[in-house]
C-alpha positions as CSV (number, residue, x, y, z in Angstrom):
1,M,113.2,125.3,77.1
2,P,113.5,122.3,79.4
3,T,115.5,119.3,78.4
4,C,114.2,115.7,78.3
5,K,115.9,115.3,81.7
6,D,114.0,118.3,83.1
7,F,110.7,116.9,81.7
8,L,111.2,113.5,83.4
9,R,112.1,115.3,86.7
10,E,109.0,117.4,86.6
11,L,106.6,114.6,85.2
12,S,105.1,113.6,88.5
13,E,104.2,117.1,89.5
14,Y,102.9,117.8,86.0
15,L,100.6,114.8,86.2
16,D,99.5,115.8,89.7
17,S,98.7,119.4,88.5
18,S,100.8,120.5,91.4
19,I,103.3,122.6,89.2
20,D,103.2,126.2,88.5
21,A,101.5,127.4,85.3
22,E,104.7,128.8,83.6
23,T,106.6,125.5,84.2
24,R,103.5,123.6,82.9
25,Q,103.5,125.5,79.7
26,E,107.2,125.0,79.2
27,L,106.7,121.3,79.6
28,D,103.7,121.3,77.3
29,R,105.9,123.1,74.6
30,H,108.7,120.6,75.1
31,A,106.3,117.6,74.9
32,A,104.8,119.1,71.7
33,E,108.3,119.4,70.1
34,C,109.9,116.2,71.5
35,P,108.4,112.9,70.2
36,N,109.9,110.8,72.9
37,C,108.6,113.0,75.8
38,W,105.2,113.2,74.1
39,V,104.9,109.4,74.0
40,L,106.1,109.1,77.6
41,L,103.5,111.7,78.7
42,D,100.7,110.2,76.6
43,T,101.3,106.7,77.7
44,T,101.7,107.6,81.4
45,Q,98.4,109.6,81.3
46,K,96.6,106.6,79.6
47,T,98.0,104.2,82.2
48,L,97.0,106.5,85.0
49,K,93.4,106.8,83.7
50,I,93.2,103.0,83.4
51,Y,94.7,102.4,86.8
52,K,92.4,104.9,88.5
53,G,89.4,103.0,87.2
54,C,90.5,99.7,88.9
55,E,89.4,98.5,92.1
56,P,92.2,98.0,94.7
57,Q,93.3,94.4,95.0
58,A,94.8,92.8,98.2
59,V,98.3,91.4,98.0
60,P,98.3,87.7,98.6
61,A,99.7,87.0,102.1
62,G,102.6,84.8,100.8
63,I,103.7,87.4,98.4
64,E,103.4,90.2,100.9
65,A,105.6,88.3,103.4
66,K,108.2,87.7,100.6
67,L,108.1,91.4,99.6
68,L,108.5,92.6,103.2
69,A,111.4,90.1,103.8
70,A,113.2,91.3,100.5
71,I,112.7,95.0,101.6
72,Q,114.0,94.3,105.0
73,K,117.0,92.4,103.6
74,K,117.8,95.4,101.3
75,M,117.6,97.8,104.2
76,D,119.8,95.6,106.4
77,E,122.5,95.4,103.5
78,K,122.4,99.2,103.1
79,K,122.9,99.7,106.8
80,A,125.8,97.3,106.7
81,G,127.4,99.2,103.9
82,G,126.6,96.8,101.1
């Protein structure tokens, strides 16, 4: 039986249906017996359902520039060893 850590590690593939049938059954069994993982799975599935029904929105230019600058700064810090 998978642990909660295993469940979390496999969650993305589970939701994408890109996981083998045996592992999927094991994760289903785990979620049925583990209230925390069941809530996580249920909430994530509902969130994805809502999100998929939304129209894409453009990121405002000012926010996009700040985000890209922050990412670049973080990458530069990582390269510098920080």
